[in-house]
C-alpha positions in Angstrom: 12.4 5.1 -12.0 14.4 5.8 -8.1 12.8 5.2 -5.6 13.8 8.1 -3.0 13.0 6.0 0.5 15.1 7.1 3.4 16.5 4.5 5.4 13.8 4.1 7.8 11.4 4.3 5.6 12.7 1.2 3.8 13.3 -0.8 6.8 9.2 0.0 7.8 8.2 -1.2 4.1 10.1 -4.5 4.8 9.3 -4.4 8.6 5.4 -4.6 7.0 6.7 -8.0 4.6 6.0 -6.1 1.9 9.0 -6.8 -0.8 11.1 -3.9 -1.5 12.1 -5.0 -5.3 8.7 -4.3 -6.9 8.6 -1.0 -5.2 10.3 -0.4 -9.0 6.5 -0.6 -10.3 5.0 1.9 -8.1 4.7 5.5 -7.7 2.0 5.0 -4.9 1.2 2.3 -2.2 -2.0 2.0 -1.1 -1.8 0.0 1.9 -3.7 -1.1 4.9 -5.1 1.9 7.5 -3.6 -0.6 10.5 -0.5 -1.8 9.0 1.5 0.3 12.0 -0.5 -0.5 14.6 -1.6 -4.4 13.8 -1.3 -6.9 15.9 -0.5 -10.8 15.6 -3.6 -12.3 14.9 -5.5 -8.8 13.9 -6.3 -8.5 10.0 -5.5 -5.9 7.8 -7.6 -4.0 7.3 -8.1 -1.4 3.7 -10.1 1.7 4.2 -13.3 2.3 1.8 -11.4 5.2 0.3 -8.5 3.8 -1.1 -10.4 1.5 -2.9 -12.2 4.4 -4.9 -8.7 6.6 -4.5 -6.6 3.0 -6.2 -9.2 3.9 -8.8 -8.8 7.1 -9.1 -5.1 7.1 -9.7 -4.8 4.3 -11.8 -7.6 5.7 -14.6 -5.2 9.3 -14.4 -2.2 6.6 -15.4 -0.7 6.5 -12.5 1.1 3.1 -11.0 -0.3 2.7 -7.8 -0.7 0.0 -6.2 -2.8 -1.4 -3.1 -2.6 -4.0 -0.1 -3.4 -7.0 -2.9 -0.8 -5.6 -5.2 1.8 -6.1 -2.1 0.7 -8.9 -1.8 -0.7 -8.3 1.7 -3.8 -10.4 2.7 -6.7 -8.1 4.2 -10.3 -7.3 4.6 -12.4 -4.3 3.5 -13.0 -2.1 7.0 -16.6 -1.4 6.1 -17.8 2.4 8.7 -21.3 3.5 7.9 -21.1 7.4 8.6 -20.2 10.7 6.5 -16.4 10.5 7.6 -13.4 9.2 4.7 -11.5 7.2 5.8 -8.5 6.7 3.4 -6.2 4.2 5.2 -2.0 5.0 4.6 -0.7 6.2 1.0 2.9 6.6 0.4 3.9 8.2 -2.3 7.5 7.0 -3.8 7.7 9.5 -6.3 8.0 13.3 -5.5 6.4 14.5 -9.4 3.3 12.7 -8.8 2.4 14.1 -5.3 0.5 17.4 -7.1 -2.1 15.0 -8.3 -2.3 12.8 -5.9 -3.0 16.1 -3.7 -5.8 16.9 -6.3 -7.3 13.6 -6.8 -8.1 13.5 -2.9 -9.2 16.9 -2.4 -11.4 16.6 -5.3 -12.6 13.1 -3.6 -13.6 15.2 -0.8 -15.3 17.7 -2.5 -17.2 15.4 -4.6 -18.0 13.0 -1.6 -18.8 15.7 1.1 -19.7 19.5 -1.0 -21.2 22.0 1.4 -21.5 19.0 4.0 -17.6 19.2 5.1 -18.7 21.3 8.8 -19.5 17.9 10.2 -17.7 15.3 8.6 -13.9 13.8 9.4 -10.9 12.8 7.5 -9.1 9.9 8.4 -5.1 9.8 6.9 -1.8 9.0 6.9 0.2 9.9 4.3 4.1 9.3 3.7 5.5 12.0 1.2 8.9 10.7 -0.5 10.8 12.9 1.8 10.3 11.2 4.9 7.7 13.4 6.1 5.0 11.6 7.8 1.6 12.9 8.3 -1.5 11.2 10.4 -4.7 13.4 10.1 -7.8 13.1 12.2 -10.0 16.0 11.8 -12.1 18.2 10.0 -12.2 17.6 6.4 -12.2 21.5 5.5 -9.3 21.4 7.6 -7.4 18.8 5.4 -8.5 20.3 2.0 -6.9 23.3 3.4 -3.4 21.8 4.9 -3.4 19.3 1.0 -3.2 22.3 -0.7 -0.6 24.4 1.8 1.8 20.9 1.4 0.8 21.4 -2.1 1.7 24.6 -2.5 4.6 23.5 -0.6 5.8 21.4 -2.7 5.7 23.3 -5.6 7.9 26.3 -4.1 10.7 23.7 -3.1 10.2 22.0 -6.5 11.0 25.5 -8.2 13.6 26.3 -5.8 16.0 23.0 -6.7 16.5 24.0 -9.9 
């Protein structure tokens, strides 16, 4: 497997204390939600939704790593309420992008059904092409955004062949 990490992403992961050599074993990283903003003395905090996402991805046979797999000492940051907190999702291989988008969308629909008007979603998504999407907003809008990204990704893949 070839990891398509753009220079700054490689440096960013290295700065987070992630052993770059182990990346070859994974297609997706589920990192703490505060990996970019953690201050010295603070704990890394895993988002509750990333644990469910980890289980879904593993059940689909996708090689994904969470904080523990990457050697990051973190705790679960529990929240109450109806918001979805997915943490930092770093997709390393483009071929898994559509499946991951569908799993996130399924999770959104499964957990929130028709209640999506008032619920908020929080996600930090990093794509293999270097794009970085930090989203804090309405669940329905995130759902639309993800499907738009999936469509764009499919069109790019089609034109690349």
